[in-house]
C-alpha positions as CSV (number, residue, x, y, z in Angstrom):
1,M,33.8,65.0,-14.0
2,A,35.8,64.0,-10.9
3,K,32.5,63.8,-9.2
4,R,31.8,61.3,-11.1
5,I,34.5,58.7,-10.6
6,P,33.5,57.5,-7.3
7,V,29.6,56.0,-8.4
8,I,31.6,54.4,-11.7
9,S,33.9,53.0,-9.4
10,A,31.3,52.2,-6.9
11,I,29.2,50.4,-9.9
12,V,31.6,48.4,-11.0
13,A,32.7,47.5,-7.3
14,I,29.2,46.1,-7.2
15,L,29.5,44.3,-10.3
16,V,32.2,42.3,-9.4
17,L,30.7,41.1,-5.7
18,I,27.7,39.9,-7.4
19,I,30.3,38.2,-10.4
20,I,32.4,36.2,-6.7
21,L,29.5,35.6,-5.4
22,A,28.0,34.0,-8.3
23,V,31.3,32.1,-8.4
24,L,30.8,30.7,-4.9
25,F,27.6,29.8,-5.2
26,K,27.9,27.9,-8.3
27,N,30.7,26.1,-6.8
28,N,29.7,25.1,-3.6
29,K,26.2,23.9,-5.1
30,S,28.2,20.9,-6.0
31,N,29.4,20.2,-2.5
32,L,26.3,20.7,-0.9
33,S,25.5,17.3,1.1
34,L,21.4,17.4,1.7
35,P,19.5,14.6,1.8
36,Q,17.4,13.8,-1.0
37,S,15.3,11.1,-1.9
38,S,15.7,8.7,-5.0
39,S,13.7,8.5,-8.0
40,K,12.6,5.0,-7.2
41,E,11.8,6.1,-3.6
42,V,9.9,9.0,-4.9
43,S,8.0,6.9,-7.2
44,A,7.2,4.4,-4.8
45,L,5.7,6.5,-3.0
46,A,3.9,8.0,-5.4
47,L,2.1,4.7,-6.4
48,L,1.3,3.6,-2.6
49,N,-0.6,6.8,-2.9
50,K,-2.5,6.3,-5.7
51,A,-3.5,3.0,-4.2
52,K,-4.8,4.5,-1.5
53,D,-6.9,6.9,-3.5
54,L,-8.0,3.9,-5.6
55,Q,-9.0,2.4,-2.4
56,A,-11.2,5.0,-0.8
57,K,-12.8,5.3,-4.5
58,G,-13.2,0.9,-4.5
59,D,-12.0,0.8,-8.4
60,L,-10.4,-2.7,-7.5
61,V,-9.7,-3.6,-10.6
62,N,-6.8,-1.0,-10.9
63,L,-5.9,-1.0,-7.3
64,K,-4.4,-4.5,-7.6
65,N,-2.5,-2.6,-10.8
66,V,-0.8,-0.6,-8.8
67,Y,0.4,-3.3,-6.7
68,Q,1.3,-5.2,-9.4
69,Q,3.6,-2.9,-10.3
70,L,4.8,-2.3,-7.4
71,V,5.9,-5.7,-7.2
72,N,7.1,-5.3,-10.2
73,D,9.2,-2.8,-9.7
74,Y,10.7,-3.0,-6.6
75,S,11.1,-6.8,-6.1
76,N,13.7,-5.9,-3.6
77,S,11.6,-3.9,-1.2
78,K,11.1,-5.1,2.4
79,D,7.5,-4.8,1.4
80,V,6.7,-6.9,-1.3
81,M,5.2,-9.6,0.1
82,S,2.8,-7.6,2.0
83,W,2.0,-5.8,-1.4
84,Q,1.9,-9.2,-2.7
85,K,-0.7,-10.4,-0.1
86,K,-2.8,-7.0,-1.1
87,I,-3.3,-8.2,-4.7
88,D,-4.0,-12.2,-3.7
89,D,-6.8,-10.6,-0.9
90,I,-7.8,-8.2,-4.5
91,N,-7.9,-10.3,-6.5
92,I,-10.2,-12.8,-4.0
93,K,-12.8,-9.4,-3.8
94,L,-12.9,-9.0,-7.0
95,L,-13.9,-12.8,-7.9
96,F,-16.7,-12.5,-5.6
97,S,-17.9,-9.3,-6.4
98,P,-20.3,-8.1,-9.7
99,V,-17.1,-6.6,-11.5
100,I,-16.1,-7.7,-14.9
101,T,-12.5,-8.8,-15.6
102,S,-10.8,-10.4,-18.7
103,K,-11.9,-13.5,-16.9
104,S,-15.3,-13.0,-16.6
105,R,-18.4,-11.9,-18.5
106,I,-21.9,-11.0,-18.7
107,Y,-24.4,-14.1,-19.1
108,E,-28.5,-13.4,-19.3
109,I,-30.6,-16.0,-18.0
110,K,-31.9,-18.1,-20.6
111,P,-36.2,-20.3,-19.8
112,G,-34.8,-23.3,-18.3
113,D,-31.6,-22.4,-16.9
114,T,-30.1,-23.2,-13.6
115,L,-27.4,-22.3,-11.9
116,A,-25.8,-25.9,-12.3
117,K,-26.7,-25.9,-15.4
118,I,-24.7,-22.2,-16.2
119,A,-22.1,-23.2,-14.0
120,R,-21.2,-26.9,-16.1
121,E,-21.7,-24.7,-19.1
122,F,-19.1,-22.0,-18.0
123,K,-17.3,-24.9,-15.7
124,T,-17.5,-22.8,-13.1
125,T,-19.7,-23.7,-9.5
126,S,-22.7,-22.8,-8.4
127,D,-21.4,-21.3,-4.8
128,L,-19.2,-19.1,-7.0
129,I,-21.9,-17.6,-9.3
130,K,-24.4,-17.1,-6.0
131,R,-21.3,-15.5,-4.6
132,S,-20.2,-13.1,-7.2
133,N,-24.0,-12.0,-8.1
134,N,-25.0,-11.7,-4.6
135,L,-27.6,-14.6,-5.2
136,S,-29.2,-15.4,-1.8
137,G,-31.0,-18.8,-2.8
138,D,-30.5,-21.2,-6.6
139,I,-34.0,-19.3,-7.7
140,I,-33.0,-17.2,-11.0
141,I,-35.0,-15.1,-13.2
142,P,-35.1,-15.2,-17.1
143,G,-34.1,-12.2,-18.7
144,R,-31.9,-11.3,-15.3
145,K,-28.3,-10.4,-16.2
146,I,-25.3,-12.4,-14.2
147,K,-21.6,-12.5,-14.2
148,V,-19.8,-15.4,-14.7
149,W,-16.2,-16.9,-14.1
150,T,-14.8,-17.9,-18.3
151,E,-11.4,-19.2,-17.9
152,P,-10.6,-22.5,-16.0
153,F,-9.2,-22.6,-12.3
154,S,-6.0,-25.1,-11.0
155,I,-4.1,-25.8,-8.5
156,L,-0.7,-26.4,-8.0
157,V,0.9,-27.3,-5.0
158,Y,4.1,-27.5,-3.6
159,K,5.2,-29.8,-0.5
160,S,8.9,-28.4,-0.1
161,Q,7.7,-24.9,1.2
162,N,3.8,-26.1,2.3
163,I,1.9,-23.9,0.0
164,L,-0.7,-24.2,-2.2
165,I,-1.5,-21.9,-5.2
166,L,-4.3,-21.1,-7.3
167,K,-4.5,-20.2,-10.7
168,S,-7.0,-19.4,-12.9
169,D,-5.5,-18.8,-17.0
170,E,-1.5,-19.8,-15.7
171,E,-2.4,-16.0,-12.9
172,I,-2.1,-16.6,-10.0
173,I,-5.0,-16.0,-8.0
174,K,-4.2,-16.7,-4.3
175,T,-1.0,-18.6,-2.5
176,Y,-2.6,-20.4,0.6
177,I,-0.4,-22.2,3.3
178,V,-0.8,-25.8,3.5
179,S,0.6,-28.8,5.9
180,T,1.3,-31.6,3.3
181,G,2.6,-35.4,4.1
182,K,5.1,-35.5,7.0
183,N,8.4,-37.9,5.1
184,N,7.5,-35.9,2.5
185,S,4.5,-38.9,1.6
186,S,2.3,-36.9,-0.1
187,P,1.8,-37.9,-3.4
188,V,3.4,-36.4,-6.9
189,G,1.7,-36.0,-9.8
190,T,-1.2,-34.6,-11.9
191,F,-4.6,-35.3,-10.4
192,K,-7.9,-34.2,-11.1
193,I,-10.7,-33.6,-8.1
194,T,-13.3,-35.6,-8.3
195,T,-15.4,-35.6,-5.4
196,K,-16.3,-32.5,-2.9
197,L,-18.1,-32.7,0.7
198,I,-19.5,-30.5,3.0
199,N,-18.5,-31.0,6.5
200,P,-17.3,-34.7,5.8
201,T,-17.0,-38.0,7.8
202,W,-13.9,-39.4,8.3
203,Y,-13.3,-42.9,8.0
204,K,-10.1,-44.3,9.2
205,S,-9.3,-47.6,10.0
206,G,-11.8,-48.9,12.5
207,A,-13.7,-46.3,13.1
208,V,-16.0,-43.5,11.8
209,V,-15.5,-40.1,13.0
210,P,-18.6,-37.8,12.6
211,S,-18.6,-34.3,11.9
212,G,-18.0,-31.4,14.2
213,S,-16.6,-34.1,16.4
214,P,-13.1,-32.9,17.7
215,D,-11.3,-35.7,16.6
216,N,-12.5,-35.4,12.9
217,V,-8.9,-34.3,11.4
218,L,-10.9,-33.3,7.7
219,G,-12.4,-30.0,9.2
220,S,-15.1,-28.4,7.4
221,R,-14.6,-29.6,3.5
222,W,-12.8,-32.3,1.7
223,L,-12.0,-32.2,-1.8
224,G,-11.1,-35.7,-2.9
225,I,-8.9,-36.5,-5.9
226,N,-8.8,-39.1,-8.3
227,L,-6.1,-41.3,-6.3
228,P,-8.1,-43.2,-3.2
229,T,-8.1,-41.9,0.1
230,Y,-6.4,-38.4,-1.0
231,G,-7.6,-35.2,-0.9
232,L,-7.6,-31.5,0.1
233,H,-8.9,-30.7,3.4
234,G,-9.6,-28.6,6.9
235,T,-7.9,-29.0,10.3
236,I,-8.5,-29.2,13.7
237,E,-4.8,-28.1,13.9
238,P,-4.2,-25.1,12.4
239,Q,-0.8,-24.3,14.4
240,K,0.9,-26.9,12.4
241,L,0.4,-25.5,8.7
242,G,2.9,-25.5,7.0
243,E,4.8,-28.4,8.6
244,Q,4.7,-31.5,6.9
245,V,2.6,-33.6,9.6
246,T,-0.6,-34.8,7.7
247,Q,-0.7,-38.7,6.3
248,G,0.1,-37.8,2.6
249,C,-3.5,-35.2,2.1
250,V,-3.3,-31.5,1.9
251,R,-4.9,-29.8,4.4
252,L,-5.8,-26.1,4.8
253,S,-7.1,-23.9,7.4
254,N,-11.2,-24.7,7.5
255,P,-11.7,-20.4,6.0
256,D,-9.2,-21.6,3.3
257,V,-11.0,-24.6,2.4
258,E,-14.4,-23.1,2.5
259,E,-13.0,-20.6,-0.1
260,L,-11.1,-22.8,-2.1
261,Y,-14.4,-25.3,-2.2
262,T,-16.5,-22.3,-3.3
263,I,-14.1,-21.2,-6.0
264,V,-13.0,-24.8,-7.8
265,P,-15.6,-27.1,-9.4
266,V,-15.3,-30.7,-9.9
267,G,-12.6,-31.4,-12.6
268,T,-10.2,-28.7,-11.5
269,E,-6.0,-30.3,-12.0
270,V,-4.7,-30.2,-8.8
271,V,-0.4,-30.9,-9.9
272,I,1.7,-31.6,-6.6
273,V,5.0,-31.2,-7.0
274,D,8.5,-31.9,-4.4
């Protein structure tokens, strides 16, 4: 019996040691200062990884939704402007692609249809129909199904910020950097696009400056509004975009005004505010 006492004592000692270690570990665990990522950081990283996968798959609709979630949930992030720019780029890609969204539909071409007729019916442009359906010309075949945009576009210009916002049914499609009138001379109000010209001639006081001339300040496109001599146009001075330097018109870079020309039809509302 005496021989069993040391064995029992050893077992008890081991159990006591285990209990002590457990208590020490529990107390020290709360004091550990290990670097940890916040749940928001982990979530943002997960969204960015999801965006990477969607981009690889070419899933533009869901890719846009992911970046929109990032903008909404992490509005204080230093990357929010970059994410918003990606949304703008995706919106234009969707607009110019055959992908059907909530703002477009499939239309079956009928006998007697023309691109101009279809564009008038849906208040869009022939150029946008061609671009979004990969059409190389104006010839269309009855029975073919094409994508048409169904929601009206509108334009909002902030003079103080020198930005132009393209919207469709109140959703922001894209934001452009522009130049507006020096001394705050761009008109304020609600207007409509009345004329659209490719490679416009500039009729300045005492001279006619043809398209293509290095002195033609109108650039590659003209979108005139229902206020004589005023409109949206391209520029030969892209380095001055973002400044108030014009005689009252709104200038965009030539690539931007060409993009806008493709998208918006005559009759599009243009609102200019301070």
